C-alpha positions as CSV (number, residue, x, y, z in Angstrom):
1,M,-7.7,8.1,-22.6
2,A,-6.7,8.2,-18.9
3,D,-8.3,10.6,-16.5
4,W,-5.3,12.9,-15.5
5,T,-7.2,14.8,-12.8
6,I,-5.6,14.9,-9.4
7,G,-6.2,11.7,-7.4
8,G,-7.9,11.8,-3.9
9,D,-4.8,11.6,-1.8
10,A,-2.8,14.0,-3.9
11,R,-5.7,16.5,-3.9
12,R,-6.1,16.2,-0.1
13,V,-2.4,16.8,0.5
14,A,-2.3,19.7,-1.9
15,A,-5.4,21.3,-0.4
16,A,-4.0,20.9,3.1
17,N,-0.8,22.6,2.1
18,G,-2.6,25.4,0.2
19,A,-0.7,24.3,-2.9
20,S,-1.4,23.1,-6.4
21,L,0.6,20.3,-8.1
22,T,3.0,21.0,-10.9
23,A,2.7,19.1,-14.2
24,A,5.5,16.8,-13.2
25,Q,4.0,16.2,-9.8
26,L,0.6,15.4,-11.3
27,V,2.1,12.9,-13.8
28,H,4.2,11.3,-11.0
29,E,1.1,10.9,-8.7
30,R,-1.0,9.4,-11.5
31,L,1.7,7.0,-12.7
32,R,2.6,6.0,-9.2
33,D,-1.1,5.3,-8.4
34,E,-1.4,3.2,-11.6
35,I,1.8,1.2,-10.8
36,V,0.9,0.6,-7.1
37,S,-2.6,-0.5,-8.0
38,L,-1.3,-2.8,-10.7
39,Q,-3.1,-1.0,-13.4
40,R,0.4,-0.9,-14.9
41,R,1.9,-4.2,-14.2
42,P,5.6,-5.2,-13.7
43,G,7.3,-5.4,-17.0
44,D,4.8,-3.1,-18.8
45,V,6.5,-0.5,-21.1
46,I,5.8,3.2,-20.3
47,Y,5.9,5.5,-23.4
48,E,6.8,9.1,-22.7
49,K,5.0,10.4,-25.8
50,E,1.8,8.6,-25.0
51,I,1.8,9.9,-21.4
52,A,2.5,13.5,-22.5
53,Q,-0.4,13.3,-25.0
54,E,-2.8,11.9,-22.4
55,A,-1.8,14.5,-19.7
56,Q,-1.6,17.3,-22.3
57,V,1.9,18.3,-21.2
58,S,5.3,18.4,-22.8
59,R,7.6,15.5,-22.5
60,T,9.8,17.4,-20.0
61,P,7.5,16.9,-16.9
62,V,7.0,13.3,-18.0
63,R,10.7,12.7,-17.9
64,E,10.9,14.4,-14.5
65,A,8.1,12.2,-13.2
66,L,9.8,9.0,-14.5
67,L,13.1,10.0,-12.9
68,R,11.4,10.3,-9.6
69,L,9.6,7.0,-10.0
70,A,13.0,5.4,-10.8
71,D,14.4,6.8,-7.5
72,E,11.4,5.1,-5.8
73,K,12.4,1.8,-7.6
74,L,9.0,1.7,-9.3
75,V,10.3,2.0,-12.9
76,E,13.5,1.1,-14.6
77,I,14.9,3.5,-17.3
78,V,17.0,1.6,-19.8
79,P,19.1,3.8,-22.0
80,K,18.1,3.7,-25.7
81,S,15.4,1.1,-24.8
82,G,12.8,3.0,-22.8
83,T,11.1,2.7,-19.4
84,I,9.4,-0.3,-17.9
85,V,7.5,-0.9,-14.7
86,A,9.9,-2.4,-12.2
87,R,9.4,-5.9,-10.9
88,I,8.6,-6.3,-7.2
89,P,11.8,-7.0,-5.3
90,V,11.1,-10.0,-3.1
91,A,14.2,-9.4,-0.9
92,K,12.8,-6.1,0.3
93,L,9.3,-7.3,1.3
94,P,10.1,-9.1,4.6
95,E,12.1,-6.0,5.8
96,I,9.2,-3.7,4.8
97,I,6.8,-6.0,6.7
98,L,9.0,-5.9,9.7
99,A,9.3,-2.1,9.7
100,R,5.6,-1.6,9.2
101,T,4.8,-4.0,12.0
102,A,7.1,-2.2,14.4
103,L,5.5,1.1,13.6
104,E,1.9,-0.2,13.7
105,T,2.3,-1.9,17.0
106,I,3.0,1.5,18.4
107,T,-0.2,3.0,17.0
108,V,-2.5,0.1,17.9
109,R,-1.3,0.0,21.5
110,A,-1.8,3.8,21.8
111,A,-5.2,3.5,20.2
112,A,-6.2,0.9,22.7
113,E,-5.2,3.3,25.5
114,R,-6.7,6.5,24.0
115,A,-9.5,5.7,21.6
116,R,-12.8,7.4,22.4
117,G,-16.3,6.0,21.7
118,S,-16.5,8.0,18.5
119,D,-13.2,6.5,17.3
120,I,-14.4,3.0,18.0
121,A,-17.7,3.7,16.2
122,G,-15.7,5.0,13.2
123,L,-13.5,1.9,13.1
124,R,-16.5,-0.4,13.3
125,A,-18.1,1.6,10.4
126,L,-15.0,0.9,8.3
127,I,-15.3,-2.8,9.1
128,E,-18.8,-2.7,7.7
129,L,-17.6,-0.8,4.7
130,Q,-15.0,-3.5,4.1
131,R,-17.7,-6.2,4.5
132,E,-19.8,-4.4,1.9
133,T,-16.9,-4.2,-0.6
134,L,-16.1,-7.9,0.0
135,E,-19.7,-8.9,-0.7
136,A,-19.6,-6.7,-3.9
137,G,-16.4,-8.3,-5.0
138,D,-14.8,-4.9,-5.1
139,Q,-11.1,-5.5,-4.5
140,A,-10.1,-1.9,-5.1
141,G,-12.8,-0.7,-2.6
142,F,-11.7,-3.3,-0.1
143,H,-8.1,-2.1,-0.3
144,A,-9.1,1.5,0.0
145,A,-11.2,0.8,3.1
146,D,-8.3,-1.2,4.5
147,E,-6.0,1.8,4.1
148,T,-8.5,4.1,5.7
149,M,-8.9,1.8,8.7
150,H,-5.2,1.7,9.4
151,R,-4.9,5.5,9.1
152,A,-8.0,5.9,11.4
153,I,-6.2,3.7,14.0
154,A,-3.2,6.0,13.9
155,E,-5.5,9.0,14.2
156,A,-7.3,7.5,17.2
157,A,-3.9,6.9,18.8
158,G,-3.1,10.6,18.3
159,L,-0.1,9.5,16.1
160,P,-1.1,10.4,12.5
161,G,2.6,11.0,11.7
162,I,3.4,7.4,12.1
163,W,0.9,6.4,9.4
164,E,2.7,8.9,7.1
165,M,6.0,7.1,7.9
166,V,4.3,3.8,7.1
167,Q,3.1,5.1,3.7
168,Q,6.6,6.1,2.8
169,I,8.0,2.6,3.3
170,K,5.2,0.3,2.1
171,V,5.0,1.1,-1.7
172,Q,6.4,-2.2,-2.8
173,L,4.4,-4.0,-0.2
174,D,1.2,-2.5,-1.5
175,R,1.9,-3.9,-5.0
176,F,2.3,-7.3,-3.4
177,R,-0.8,-7.0,-1.3
178,R,-2.9,-6.3,-4.4
179,L,-1.8,-9.7,-5.8
180,T,-2.9,-11.4,-2.6
181,L,-6.5,-10.1,-2.7
182,P,-7.8,-12.4,-5.5
183,Q,-6.7,-15.5,-3.6
184,P,-9.5,-17.7,-2.2
185,H,-10.8,-16.3,1.1
186,R,-7.9,-13.8,1.4
187,M,-10.3,-10.8,1.8
188,E,-12.5,-12.8,4.3
189,L,-9.4,-13.6,6.4
190,A,-8.3,-9.9,6.3
191,L,-11.7,-8.8,7.3
192,D,-11.8,-11.2,10.3
193,E,-8.3,-10.0,11.4
194,H,-9.4,-6.4,11.2
195,A,-12.5,-7.0,13.2
196,A,-10.5,-8.8,15.9
197,L,-8.1,-5.9,16.0
198,V,-10.8,-3.4,16.4
199,D,-12.4,-5.5,19.1
200,A,-9.1,-5.4,21.0
201,I,-8.8,-1.7,20.7
202,A,-12.4,-1.3,21.8
203,A,-11.7,-3.4,24.9
204,H,-8.6,-1.2,25.6
205,D,-6.5,-4.4,25.5
206,G,-3.1,-3.1,24.2
207,D,-1.3,-6.5,24.4
208,T,-4.0,-8.3,22.3
209,A,-4.2,-5.4,19.8
210,V,-0.4,-5.7,19.3
211,A,-0.7,-9.4,18.8
212,R,-3.5,-9.0,16.3
213,V,-1.8,-6.5,14.1
214,S,1.5,-8.4,14.2
215,A,-0.2,-11.6,13.1
216,H,-2.2,-9.7,10.4
217,L,1.0,-8.2,8.8
218,E,3.3,-11.2,9.3
219,G,0.9,-13.4,7.4
220,L,2.0,-11.6,4.3
221,T,5.5,-13.0,4.6
222,A,4.1,-16.6,4.7
223,S,2.2,-16.0,1.5
224,L,5.2,-14.7,-0.5
225,A,6.2,-18.0,-2.1
226,T,2.7,-18.8,-3.2
227,I,2.1,-15.4,-4.8
228,R,5.5,-15.4,-6.4
229,E,4.8,-18.8,-8.0
230,L,1.4,-17.6,-9.3
231,N,2.9,-14.4,-10.8
232,P,6.5,-15.3,-11.7
233,D,7.0,-12.4,-14.2
234,Y,6.0,-9.8,-11.6
235,F,8.9,-10.4,-9.2
236,A,12.7,-10.1,-9.1
237,G,14.8,-12.2,-6.7
238,D,14.9,-15.6,-5.2
239,V,12.2,-16.4,-2.7
240,E,13.9,-19.3,-1.2
241,A,17.0,-17.2,-0.4
242,V,14.7,-14.6,1.2
243,Y,13.1,-17.3,3.5
244,T,16.6,-18.7,4.4
245,R,17.9,-15.3,5.3
246,W,14.7,-14.3,7.1
247,A,14.8,-17.5,9.2
248,A,18.4,-16.7,10.3
249,V,17.4,-13.3,11.7
250,A,13.9,-14.0,12.9
C-alpha cells in the first residue's frame, strides 16, 4: 500500500502558509509526484477505487484530484473507460526548455553578481551531494539534488519567485528528464555542467554563467529523438515535426 503522507515539498508549502492540505489536495500532490517521477508511467491506468482505499478517503476527493491533474495534462479521463496517465507531449518540450532557459539565465546572472561566500559554499556542497548520489547510482537522489541546486541559485540571486515560475512550467519536462538519467554518462555530464556553472557564479562571471546554464538546458532538446526512440510508448507527437518547426524559429 502506498504511503499517503504529505510529501516534502507539499509539507513545506503547507507549513509556510500555516495551512493543512485537504483530502483532494493530498491525493493530487501524491499522484502528481508519482506521475512526474515516473512511478506511474505514461499509459498506466489509474483506478479511483484503489486510490480511495489507499488514501482512506471517499472517491469524491479522488475525482477532484484527477480533474486537476487532467487540467495539468498529466492524466486523460476517458468517459466510460477510466483514467490513464497522459503521454509526454513532444511538441511542448522545446518550448518549455526555451521558457525555462530564459528564466534561469536571469537567476544565474544575478547570482553571479550577488552570491556571497556562504551561497557559493552551499552550491559546492550540493555538487558534492550530487557526486555522492551519482556514485551510489541513486537517480532519484541525483534528481532531487539537481532541483535543490537550481532553487539555491535562484535564492542566491535574491529571486526565489523565478524558481517558483520555473516549477509551474516544467512538469512535462521533468518527466522527460527522468528518462534521460539512465542513459550512459548522462548524470556524469550533468554533474560536470553543474560544476562549471557553479564555478562561473563563484568567479562572478555572469556571461559565462549564462552560457553554461543555456548549454545545460538546451542539451535536453538534442536528446529528444533518442529518448523518444527508446521509449516510444511514453510520448505523443512527431519528433521530426518538432525538430523541423524548432529549426525554423531557432
